[in-house]
C-alpha positions in Angstrom: 42.5 192.9 -51.4 40.3 190.9 -53.7 40.0 190.0 -57.3 36.6 191.3 -58.5 34.3 189.8 -61.0 34.7 191.3 -64.5 31.3 192.1 -66.2 31.3 190.8 -69.8 29.3 191.8 -73.0 26.4 191.4 -73.2 25.8 192.5 -69.5 23.6 195.7 -69.9 25.2 197.2 -66.8 28.3 197.9 -69.1 26.2 200.4 -70.8 25.6 202.4 -67.6 27.0 206.0 -67.2 29.1 206.2 -64.0 28.8 208.9 -61.4 31.6 211.2 -60.3 33.5 210.4 -57.0 32.7 212.8 -54.3 34.3 211.1 -51.3 38.0 210.6 -51.4 38.1 208.3 -48.3 39.6 205.0 -47.2 36.6 203.2 -48.9 37.5 204.6 -52.3 41.2 203.7 -51.7 40.3 200.1 -50.7 38.1 199.7 -53.8 41.0 200.9 -55.8 43.3 198.3 -54.4 40.7 195.6 -55.3 40.4 197.1 -58.9 44.2 197.2 -59.3 44.4 193.6 -58.1 41.7 192.6 -60.6 43.6 194.4 -63.4 46.7 192.5 -62.6 44.9 189.3 -62.5 43.6 189.9 -66.0 45.4 188.8 -69.2 47.9 191.5 -70.0 45.3 194.3 -69.1 46.9 197.8 -69.3 43.8 199.2 -67.8 40.6 198.8 -66.0 37.6 200.9 -65.2 35.4 200.6 -62.1 32.2 200.0 -64.2 33.9 196.8 -65.5 33.4 195.5 -61.9 29.9 196.7 -61.4 31.0 199.9 -59.4 29.6 202.9 -61.3 32.0 205.6 -60.2 34.5 207.4 -62.3 37.7 205.6 -61.5 40.3 204.1 -64.0 43.6 202.5 -63.6 46.1 202.6 -66.6 49.6 201.2 -66.7 51.3 201.1 -70.1 54.8 200.8 -68.6 55.0 197.1 -69.2 53.6 196.9 -72.8 55.5 196.4 -76.0 54.8 200.2 -76.7 55.8 201.7 -73.4 57.3 205.0 -74.5 56.4 207.6 -73.9 54.1 207.1 -70.9 53.4 208.2 -67.3 53.7 204.7 -65.7 51.0 203.4 -63.4 48.1 205.9 -63.1 45.1 206.0 -60.9 42.7 208.5 -62.4 39.6 209.6 -60.4 36.9 211.6 -62.3 39.2 211.8 -65.5 38.2 214.1 -68.1 39.7 214.8 -71.6 40.0 218.5 -72.1 41.8 218.5 -75.4 42.5 216.0 -78.2 44.1 216.1 -81.6 45.0 213.9 -84.4 43.5 210.4 -85.1 44.6 207.0 -85.8 43.1 203.6 -86.1 44.5 200.9 -83.9 43.6 197.4 -82.5 42.0 197.2 -79.1 40.9 194.4 -76.7 39.0 194.5 -73.5 38.6 192.5 -70.4 34.8 193.0 -70.8 34.9 191.7 -74.5 37.3 188.8 -74.2 36.5 187.0 -77.3 37.1 189.9 -79.7 39.7 192.6 -80.7 38.7 195.5 -83.1 40.1 198.4 -84.9 39.0 201.7 -83.4 39.8 205.4 -84.3 41.2 207.4 -81.5 42.8 210.8 -80.9 46.6 210.5 -81.1 47.3 213.2 -78.4 45.1 214.2 -75.6 45.3 216.5 -72.5 43.7 214.7 -69.4 42.7 216.2 -66.1 41.8 214.0 -63.1 42.3 213.6 -59.3 44.5 211.2 -57.4 42.8 208.8 -54.7 43.3 211.5 -52.2 41.6 214.3 -54.2 44.7 216.1 -55.5 44.5 217.5 -59.0 46.4 215.9 -61.8 47.0 216.7 -65.4 48.8 214.7 -68.3 49.6 215.1 -71.8 49.4 211.8 -73.4 50.1 210.4 -76.9 50.2 207.2 -78.7 49.3 204.1 -77.0 48.9 205.7 -73.6 46.4 208.1 -75.0 44.5 205.3 -76.6 44.4 203.3 -73.5 43.2 206.4 -71.6 40.4 207.1 -74.0 39.4 203.3 -74.0 39.1 203.3 -70.2 37.3 206.7 -69.9 34.7 205.5 -72.5 33.8 202.7 -70.0 32.9 205.6 -67.4 30.4 206.7 -70.2 29.0 203.2 -70.9 30.8 202.8 -74.2 32.7 199.8 -75.1 35.3 199.6 -78.1 32.9 197.5 -80.1 30.6 200.5 -80.2 33.4 202.6 -81.9 34.5 200.1 -84.5 33.8 201.6 -88.0 32.4 198.3 -89.3 31.6 195.2 -87.3 32.1 193.2 -90.5 35.6 194.3 -91.3 37.0 195.8 -88.0 36.0 193.2 -85.4 38.2 190.0 -85.0 37.5 186.9 -83.0 40.5 186.0 -80.7 42.1 182.6 -81.1 43.1 182.3 -77.4 43.0 184.8 -74.5 45.4 184.0 -71.9 46.8 185.6 -68.8 50.3 187.2 -69.6 49.1 188.3 -73.1 50.4 185.3 -75.0 48.2 183.8 -77.6 48.5 180.4 -79.3 47.2 179.7 -82.8 45.7 176.5 -83.3 
């Protein structure tokens, strides 16, 4: 396994739309292992998408189980070719991103979604998600379509905030 380099804004590759996975093979699963190691190496990263490491395939990893808002959630998820088939409600919330390390922003997202995907072996999955987990899934799936959270803030003047410190483990120090 390896920690992969994270693409960061303004890298134009972050705007690239990812292709569906068609081969559920050992190479895909080895890449997913590297992607997970990269996520774990990031500062408090609850999710990561393949295009963030320059691989333009529709793969995301989400794990909200260790966050301050863990309930409800489905734990550690590897989602291949994820698609949101239903959404309802909306709510503004603060988001950050490994690919935009210097900023956080307020983004409006659906509060409840139904998501369909495949696991790394090609078996179908379906989840009803809400709250923080639904937000994380929407954020990561946006990466597959070349969309960053900064593209979704209502106003860059009032809804985008510079981070004081971005540290591994999610702890920030003011100063």
